[in-house]
TIMARMI-552373 format. One line per 5 residues: their letters; for each residue x, y, z of N, C-alpha, C. Coordinates in Angstrom, 1 decimal, always signed. Example, Ala and Ser with C-alpha at 12.3 -4.5 7.8 and 13.67 -1.06 7.14 Angstrom:
<recs>
as	+13.2 -5.7 +7.8 +12.3 -4.5 +7.8 +13.2 -3.3 +7.8 ~ +12.8 -2.2 +7.1 +13.7 -1.1 +7.1 +12.9 +0.0 +7.9
</recs>
This chain:
<recs>
xxxxx	+72.8 +148.4 +77.7 +72.8 +147.6 +76.3 +74.5 +147.0 +75.8 ~ +74.6 +148.0 +76.2 +76.2 +148.1 +75.7 +76.7 +147.7 +76.6 ~ +76.9 +147.5 +78.0 +78.0 +147.2 +78.9 +77.6 +145.9 +78.7 ~ +76.3 +145.1 +78.5 +75.8 +143.8 +77.9 +76.8 +143.6 +77.2 ~ +76.5 +143.9 +76.5 +77.5 +143.6 +74.9 +78.9 +143.6 +75.0
xxxxx	+79.5 +144.5 +75.7 +80.7 +144.0 +76.2 +81.6 +143.4 +77.3 ~ +80.1 +142.9 +78.1 +80.5 +141.7 +79.0 +80.5 +140.4 +78.3 ~ +79.5 +140.0 +77.2 +79.5 +139.2 +76.5 +80.6 +138.8 +75.9 ~ +81.0 +139.5 +75.5 +82.2 +140.1 +74.6 +83.8 +139.4 +75.5 ~ +83.7 +140.3 +76.2 +84.8 +139.7 +77.4 +84.9 +138.6 +78.1
xxxxx	+83.4 +138.1 +78.3 +83.4 +136.9 +78.9 +83.5 +135.4 +77.9 ~ +82.8 +135.6 +76.7 +83.7 +135.1 +75.4 +85.0 +135.1 +75.4 ~ +85.6 +135.9 +75.2 +87.2 +136.2 +75.1 +87.7 +135.5 +76.1 ~ +87.5 +135.0 +77.5 +88.0 +134.5 +78.5 +87.7 +133.3 +78.5 ~ +86.2 +132.8 +78.3 +86.2 +131.2 +78.2 +87.3 +130.4 +76.8
xxxxx	+87.1 +131.3 +75.7 +88.6 +131.2 +74.7 +89.5 +131.2 +75.2 ~ +90.2 +132.0 +75.9 +91.6 +132.0 +76.4 +91.8 +130.8 +77.2 ~ +91.0 +130.6 +78.0 +91.0 +129.2 +78.9 +91.3 +128.1 +78.1 ~ +89.9 +127.9 +77.4 +90.4 +126.7 +76.9 +91.2 +126.6 +75.9 ~ +92.1 +127.3 +75.4 +93.0 +127.2 +74.6 +94.5 +125.9 +75.4
xxxxx	+94.9 +124.8 +74.5 +96.0 +124.7 +75.0 +97.2 +125.2 +75.3 ~ +97.7 +124.8 +76.7 +99.0 +126.0 +76.5 +100.0 +125.3 +75.4 ~ +101.1 +126.1 +75.9 +102.1 +126.1 +74.5 +102.8 +125.2 +75.1 ~ +103.5 +124.1 +74.3 +104.0 +123.3 +75.4 +105.7 +123.8 +75.5 ~ +106.0 +123.9 +76.8 +107.2 +124.4 +77.0 +108.6 +122.6 +76.7
xxxxx	+109.6 +122.4 +76.3 +110.2 +121.5 +75.6 +111.2 +121.1 +76.9 ~ +111.6 +122.5 +77.6 +112.2 +121.4 +78.9 +111.2 +121.0 +80.1 ~ +110.0 +121.9 +80.0 +109.2 +121.1 +81.2 +108.9 +119.6 +80.6 ~ +108.7 +119.5 +78.9 +107.9 +118.3 +79.1 +109.3 +117.5 +79.0 ~ +110.4 +117.3 +79.2 +111.7 +116.5 +79.0 +112.1 +116.4 +80.5
xxxxx	+111.9 +117.5 +81.6 +111.6 +117.2 +83.1 +110.5 +116.2 +83.4 ~ +109.6 +116.7 +82.9 +108.1 +115.7 +83.5 +108.5 +114.5 +82.8 ~ +109.3 +114.0 +81.6 +108.5 +112.8 +81.0 +110.1 +111.6 +81.9 ~ +111.5 +112.8 +82.3 +112.2 +112.5 +83.6 +111.9 +111.6 +84.8 ~ +110.8 +112.6 +85.4 +110.5 +112.2 +86.4 +109.2 +111.0 +86.5
xxxxx	+108.6 +111.2 +85.3 +108.0 +109.9 +85.1 +108.2 +108.6 +85.5 ~ +109.4 +108.5 +84.6 +110.0 +107.0 +83.8 +111.0 +106.7 +85.0 ~ +111.8 +107.8 +86.6 +112.4 +107.5 +87.5 +111.6 +107.1 +88.7 ~ +110.4 +107.1 +88.7 +109.3 +106.6 +89.5 +109.0 +105.8 +89.4 ~ +108.9 +104.8 +90.6 +109.1 +103.8 +90.5 +107.8 +102.8 +90.6
xxxxx	+107.2 +102.2 +89.8 +105.7 +101.5 +89.5 +105.1 +101.6 +90.6 ~ +103.7 +101.7 +90.6 +103.2 +101.6 +91.9 +102.4 +100.3 +92.0 ~ +102.9 +99.7 +91.2 +102.3 +98.0 +91.4 +102.4 +97.7 +93.1 ~ +101.8 +96.3 +93.2 +101.8 +96.0 +94.6 +103.2 +94.9 +94.4 ~ +104.2 +95.0 +95.2 +104.9 +93.8 +95.4 +104.3 +92.0 +95.1
xxxxx	+104.9 +91.5 +94.5 +104.0 +90.2 +94.2 +104.5 +89.2 +95.1 ~ +103.6 +88.5 +95.5 +103.8 +88.1 +97.1 +104.6 +86.6 +97.2 ~ +105.3 +86.5 +98.0 +106.5 +85.5 +98.2 +106.3 +84.1 +98.0 ~ +107.1 +83.6 +97.6 +106.4 +81.8 +97.2 +107.6 +81.7 +98.1 ~ +107.5 +80.2 +98.6 +107.9 +79.1 +99.4 +106.9 +79.6 +100.7
xxxxx	+107.8 +78.9 +101.6 +107.3 +78.6 +103.4 +107.5 +79.6 +103.9 ~ +106.5 +80.2 +104.7 +106.5 +81.3 +105.5 +107.8 +81.5 +106.2 ~ +108.2 +80.4 +106.8 +109.7 +80.2 +108.0 +110.5 +79.4 +107.3 ~ +111.7 +80.0 +106.7 +112.8 +78.7 +106.6 +114.1 +79.4 +107.5 ~ +114.8 +78.1 +107.7 +116.2 +78.8 +108.7 +116.5 +77.7 +109.8
xxxxx	+117.3 +78.5 +110.9 +117.7 +77.8 +112.1 +116.9 +78.7 +112.9 ~ +116.9 +78.3 +114.4 +116.5 +78.8 +115.6 +117.6 +77.9 +116.7 ~ +118.8 +78.6 +117.0 +119.0 +77.6 +118.1 +119.4 +78.0 +119.4 ~ +119.4 +77.6 +120.7 +120.1 +77.8 +121.5 +120.7 +77.2 +122.4 ~ +122.1 +77.4 +122.7 +123.2 +76.4 +123.1 +122.9 +75.1 +122.3
xxxxx	+122.9 +74.9 +120.7 +122.9 +74.5 +120.0 +121.7 +73.1 +120.0 ~ +121.0 +73.6 +120.7 +119.4 +72.7 +120.8 +118.2 +73.9 +119.7 ~ +118.1 +72.7 +118.5 +117.6 +73.5 +117.8 +115.7 +73.8 +117.8 ~ +114.8 +74.8 +117.6 +113.6 +74.8 +117.6 +113.4 +75.3 +115.9 ~ +111.5 +74.1 +116.2 +110.9 +74.1 +114.8 +110.2 +75.5 +115.0
xxxxx	+110.1 +76.7 +114.3 +109.2 +77.8 +114.3 +108.4 +78.0 +113.1 ~ +107.0 +77.4 +113.1 +106.0 +76.8 +112.4 +105.0 +78.3 +111.7 ~ +105.0 +79.3 +112.9 +104.2 +80.3 +112.1 +105.3 +81.6 +112.1 ~ +104.9 +82.3 +111.5 +105.0 +84.2 +111.5 +104.3 +84.9 +111.3 ~ +103.9 +86.1 +111.8 +102.9 +87.2 +111.5 +103.9 +88.4 +112.1
xxxxx	+102.9 +89.4 +111.6 +103.4 +90.7 +111.3 +102.6 +91.2 +112.2 ~ +103.0 +92.0 +113.5 +102.3 +93.1 +114.5 +102.3 +94.7 +114.7 ~ +101.5 +95.5 +113.8 +102.1 +97.0 +114.5 +102.2 +97.4 +116.2 ~ +103.3 +97.6 +116.4 +103.7 +97.5 +117.8 +104.0 +99.2 +118.3 ~ +104.0 +99.2 +119.6 +104.5 +101.1 +120.0 +105.6 +101.6 +119.2
xxxxx	+105.3 +102.6 +118.6 +106.2 +103.6 +117.8 +108.2 +103.7 +119.3 ~ +109.1 +104.0 +118.4 +109.9 +103.8 +119.1 +110.9 +105.2 +118.2 ~ +111.5 +105.9 +118.8 +111.6 +107.3 +118.2 +111.3 +107.7 +117.7 ~ +109.7 +108.3 +117.8 +108.7 +109.0 +116.5 +108.6 +108.2 +115.1 ~ +109.1 +106.6 +114.8 +109.3 +105.9 +114.2 +108.3 +104.5 +114.3
xxxxx	+107.5 +104.4 +113.2 +106.6 +103.1 +113.6 +107.3 +101.9 +113.8 ~ +106.8 +101.4 +114.6 +107.4 +99.9 +114.5 +106.3 +98.4 +113.9 ~ +107.2 +97.5 +114.0 +106.6 +96.4 +113.1 +107.1 +95.3 +114.5 ~ +106.2 +94.4 +114.9 +106.9 +93.2 +115.7 +106.5 +92.0 +114.9 ~ +107.6 +91.4 +114.1 +107.4 +90.1 +113.8 +107.6 +89.4 +114.9
xxxxx	+106.0 +88.4 +114.7 +106.3 +87.2 +116.1 +106.4 +85.9 +115.1 ~ +107.7 +84.9 +115.7 +107.7 +83.7 +115.0 +107.6 +82.8 +116.4 ~ +106.4 +81.9 +116.1 +106.3 +80.8 +117.2 +106.4 +79.1 +117.2 ~ +107.0 +78.3 +117.6 +106.6 +77.2 +117.6 +105.4 +76.8 +117.6 ~ +104.5 +77.5 +118.0 +102.9 +76.9 +117.8 +101.4 +77.9 +117.4
xxxxx	+100.6 +77.5 +117.8 +99.7 +78.4 +116.6 +99.4 +79.8 +117.8 ~ +99.0 +80.9 +117.2 +99.0 +82.3 +117.8 +97.6 +82.4 +118.1 ~ +96.7 +81.3 +117.7 +95.2 +82.3 +117.9 +95.1 +83.1 +117.3 ~ +94.0 +84.3 +117.5 +93.2 +85.4 +116.8 +93.7 +86.6 +117.3 ~ +93.7 +86.8 +118.5 +94.3 +87.9 +119.1 +95.3 +88.3 +119.0
xxxxx	+96.4 +89.2 +117.8 +97.1 +89.8 +117.7 +97.9 +90.3 +119.4 ~ +97.6 +91.0 +119.8 +97.8 +92.0 +120.9 +98.2 +90.7 +122.3 ~ +97.2 +89.5 +121.8 +97.5 +88.7 +123.5 +98.5 +88.0 +122.4 ~ +98.8 +87.7 +121.6 +99.7 +86.9 +121.0 +101.3 +87.2 +121.4 ~ +101.2 +88.9 +121.0 +102.9 +89.3 +121.3 +102.7 +89.0 +122.9
xxxxx	+102.0 +89.6 +123.7 +102.3 +89.3 +125.1 +102.6 +87.7 +125.4 ~ +101.5 +87.1 +125.3 +101.4 +85.4 +125.6 +102.7 +85.0 +124.8 ~ +103.6 +84.7 +123.3 +104.4 +84.8 +123.1 +106.0 +84.9 +124.1 ~ +105.6 +85.7 +124.4 +107.0 +86.2 +126.1 +106.6 +85.6 +126.7 ~ +105.9 +84.7 +127.6 +105.9 +83.5 +128.6 +106.0 +82.9 +127.9
xxxxx	+106.2 +82.0 +126.6 +106.7 +80.7 +126.5 +105.0 +80.1 +125.9 ~ +104.2 +80.9 +126.1 +102.7 +80.3 +125.5 +102.6 +79.3 +124.5 ~ +103.8 +79.7 +123.6 +103.7 +79.2 +122.0 +104.9 +78.6 +122.1 ~ +105.4 +78.1 +122.6 +106.7 +77.1 +122.7 +108.1 +78.1 +122.4 ~ +108.9 +78.0 +121.3 +109.8 +78.7 +121.6 +109.6 +80.3 +120.3
xxxxx	+110.1 +80.9 +120.8 +109.3 +82.0 +120.3 +110.5 +83.1 +119.9 ~ +110.0 +83.8 +119.1 +110.7 +85.4 +118.3 +109.7 +86.2 +118.8 ~ +110.5 +87.1 +119.4 +109.8 +88.8 +119.0 +110.6 +90.1 +119.1 ~ +110.8 +90.0 +117.0 +111.7 +91.4 +116.3 +110.7 +92.0 +116.5 ~ +111.2 +93.6 +117.0 +110.3 +94.7 +116.8 +111.6 +95.5 +116.0
xxxxx	+110.9 +95.9 +114.8 +111.6 +96.2 +113.5 +111.2 +97.6 +113.2 ~ +112.1 +98.9 +112.6 +111.4 +100.2 +112.0 +111.4 +99.9 +110.6 ~ +110.9 +101.0 +109.8 +110.6 +100.5 +108.6 +112.2 +100.4 +108.0 ~ +113.3 +100.7 +108.0 +114.1 +101.3 +107.7 +115.0 +99.9 +107.9 ~ +114.3 +98.3 +108.9 +115.1 +97.3 +109.1 +115.5 +97.0 +110.0
xxxxx	+115.9 +97.7 +110.6 +116.4 +98.5 +112.0 +116.2 +97.3 +113.3 ~ +116.4 +96.4 +114.1 +116.0 +95.7 +114.7 +116.4 +96.2 +116.2 ~ +115.2 +96.8 +116.6 +115.8 +97.4 +117.8 +115.2 +96.9 +118.9 ~ +115.2 +95.8 +119.1 +114.9 +94.5 +120.3 +114.2 +93.3 +120.1 ~ +114.6 +92.5 +120.6 +114.1 +91.2 +120.3 +113.6 +90.4 +121.9
xxxxx	+112.5 +89.6 +122.3 +112.6 +88.5 +123.3 +112.9 +87.5 +122.4 ~ +113.2 +86.4 +123.6 +113.6 +85.2 +122.8 +113.5 +84.5 +123.6 ~ +112.2 +83.3 +123.2 +112.3 +82.0 +124.5 +112.5 +80.4 +123.3 ~ +113.9 +80.0 +123.9 +114.1 +79.0 +123.9 +114.9 +78.3 +125.4 ~ +114.2 +76.9 +125.6 +114.8 +76.1 +126.5 +116.1 +76.4 +126.3
xxxxx	+117.0 +76.5 +125.3 +118.5 +76.4 +125.8 +118.9 +78.0 +126.3 ~ +118.4 +78.6 +126.4 +118.7 +79.8 +126.4 +118.5 +80.5 +127.9 ~ +117.6 +79.7 +128.6 +116.6 +80.1 +129.6 +115.3 +79.3 +130.2 ~ +115.2 +78.8 +131.1 +114.9 +77.6 +131.3 +113.2 +78.3 +131.2 ~ +113.0 +79.4 +132.1 +111.3 +80.1 +131.9 +111.3 +81.4 +131.6
xxxxx	+110.7 +81.6 +130.9 +110.2 +82.9 +130.6 +111.1 +83.2 +129.2 ~ +111.5 +84.7 +128.9 +112.0 +85.0 +127.9 +113.4 +85.8 +128.3 ~ +114.2 +86.3 +127.1 +115.2 +86.6 +127.5 +115.0 +88.0 +126.5 ~ +115.5 +89.2 +127.1 +115.5 +90.5 +125.6 +116.3 +90.8 +125.7 ~ +116.9 +91.7 +124.2 +118.3 +91.3 +123.7 +118.1 +92.4 +123.0
xxxxx	+119.2 +93.0 +122.4 +119.3 +94.3 +121.9 +120.2 +94.2 +121.1 ~ +121.0 +94.2 +119.7 +121.8 +94.5 +119.1 +122.3 +93.1 +118.7 ~ +122.0 +92.4 +118.8 +122.3 +90.8 +118.6 +121.5 +90.9 +117.3 ~ +120.6 +90.4 +116.8 +119.7 +90.5 +115.9 +120.0 +91.3 +114.9 ~ +119.9 +91.0 +113.3 +120.0 +92.3 +112.2 +119.0 +91.5 +111.2
xxxxx	+118.5 +93.0 +110.4 +117.8 +92.1 +109.3 +118.2 +92.4 +108.3 ~ +118.2 +91.9 +107.2 +118.8 +92.0 +106.1 +117.4 +91.8 +105.0 ~ +117.8 +92.5 +104.1 +116.5 +92.4 +103.1 +114.9 +92.6 +103.6 ~ +114.9 +93.4 +104.5 +114.0 +93.8 +104.7 +112.6 +94.7 +104.1 ~ +111.0 +94.2 +103.7 +110.3 +95.1 +102.8 +109.3 +95.0 +103.4
xxxxx	+108.8 +96.2 +103.8 +107.3 +96.1 +104.1 +106.3 +97.0 +103.1 ~ +105.7 +96.1 +102.2 +105.4 +97.1 +100.9 +104.2 +96.0 +100.4 ~ +102.8 +96.5 +99.7 +102.5 +95.2 +98.6 +101.3 +94.5 +99.8 ~ +101.4 +94.9 +101.2 +100.7 +94.2 +102.4 +101.2 +93.1 +102.5 ~ +102.6 +92.8 +102.4 +103.3 +91.7 +102.9 +105.2 +92.3 +103.9
xxxxx	+104.9 +91.5 +104.8 +106.3 +92.0 +105.8 +107.5 +90.9 +104.8 ~ +108.7 +90.9 +105.0 +109.6 +89.7 +104.7 +111.2 +90.2 +104.7 ~ +112.0 +89.5 +105.0 +113.0 +89.5 +105.3 +113.9 +88.3 +105.5 ~ +115.4 +88.9 +106.2 +116.0 +87.8 +106.4 +116.3 +88.1 +108.0 ~ +115.9 +87.7 +109.3 +116.2 +87.8 +110.2 +117.7 +87.0 +110.9
xxxxx	+118.7 +87.6 +111.1 +120.0 +86.9 +111.6 +121.0 +87.2 +112.9 ~ +121.5 +86.5 +112.8 +122.6 +86.7 +114.8 +124.2 +86.7 +113.7 ~ +123.7 +86.6 +112.9 +125.3 +86.0 +111.7 +126.4 +85.1 +112.9 ~ +125.4 +83.6 +113.2 +126.0 +82.9 +113.6 +126.0 +83.0 +115.1 ~ +126.6 +82.1 +115.7 +126.2 +81.9 +117.4 +126.9 +83.6 +117.6
xxxxx	+125.8 +83.6 +118.8 +126.1 +84.9 +119.1 +126.2 +84.6 +121.0 ~ +126.8 +84.7 +122.2 +126.8 +84.7 +123.4 +125.6 +85.3 +123.9 ~ +124.6 +84.9 +124.4 +123.7 +85.6 +125.3 +123.2 +85.2 +126.4 ~ +124.0 +85.9 +127.7 +124.3 +85.4 +129.1 +124.9 +84.3 +129.5 ~ +126.2 +84.1 +128.4 +126.4 +82.5 +129.0 +126.3 +81.4 +128.2
xxxxx	+124.8 +81.3 +127.2 +124.0 +80.4 +126.1 +124.7 +81.1 +125.2 ~ +124.6 +80.0 +123.8 +125.0 +80.7 +122.3 +123.6 +80.6 +121.4 ~ +123.6 +81.8 +121.0 +122.0 +82.0 +120.4 +122.2 +81.9 +119.0 ~ +122.0 +81.2 +117.9 +121.9 +81.3 +116.3 +120.8 +81.5 +116.1 ~ +120.7 +82.4 +115.3 +119.0 +82.8 +114.2 +119.3 +82.8 +113.0
xxxxx	+118.7 +82.5 +111.9 +119.0 +82.6 +110.4 +117.5 +81.9 +109.8 ~ +116.7 +82.8 +109.7 +115.4 +82.8 +109.6 +115.0 +83.8 +108.5 ~ +114.7 +83.3 +107.1 +114.2 +83.6 +106.1 +112.2 +83.9 +106.1 ~ +111.5 +84.8 +106.4 +110.3 +84.7 +106.2 +109.4 +85.6 +105.5 ~ +108.4 +85.2 +105.2 +107.4 +86.2 +104.7 +106.5 +86.1 +105.5
xxxx	+105.1 +87.1 +105.3 +103.9 +87.1 +106.1 +103.2 +88.4 +105.7 ~ +102.1 +88.5 +105.6 +100.9 +89.1 +105.7 +101.6 +90.4 +107.0 ~ +101.2 +92.1 +105.9 +101.6 +93.1 +107.1 +100.4 +93.0 +107.7 ~ +100.6 +94.0 +109.0 +99.7 +94.3 +110.1 +98.8 +95.6 +109.3
</recs>
């Protein structure tokens, strides 16, 4: 009986000790408050307004009108995920894998398939434009750059540019597109 009473008193003391609010450490409290105020808000980015694509896309001075933009998960590059941004002049259909493949063969008219890493680096692009090549696409790298790239809140947006005319196999390419679309 004595052991049972001792055990009951010890259990009660343990429950009481664990139930108490720990003493406030002013330094720890200040550090936690500073960390909380420095953290970015967790709310999703507001959806972009305006047209999905605006700007210019020309090959040898011939303008193309891109009407659609979509984003797709592509093959990783250097262990980084890649998003393929697909700009086309015609409807891309419903099959995202088919759209990336078909665009390079001109099935959607003029097109750009820009492959982008999470930090906004354009690692390569396939360009379809009759001013650059009569049949098929031209694959390039180091020509296009992405500015103000964001892939957050279910949306991908940015500014894809060649920063003026750029020589591509003896033809002039000029890309200056601002876009937003649903993230893959």
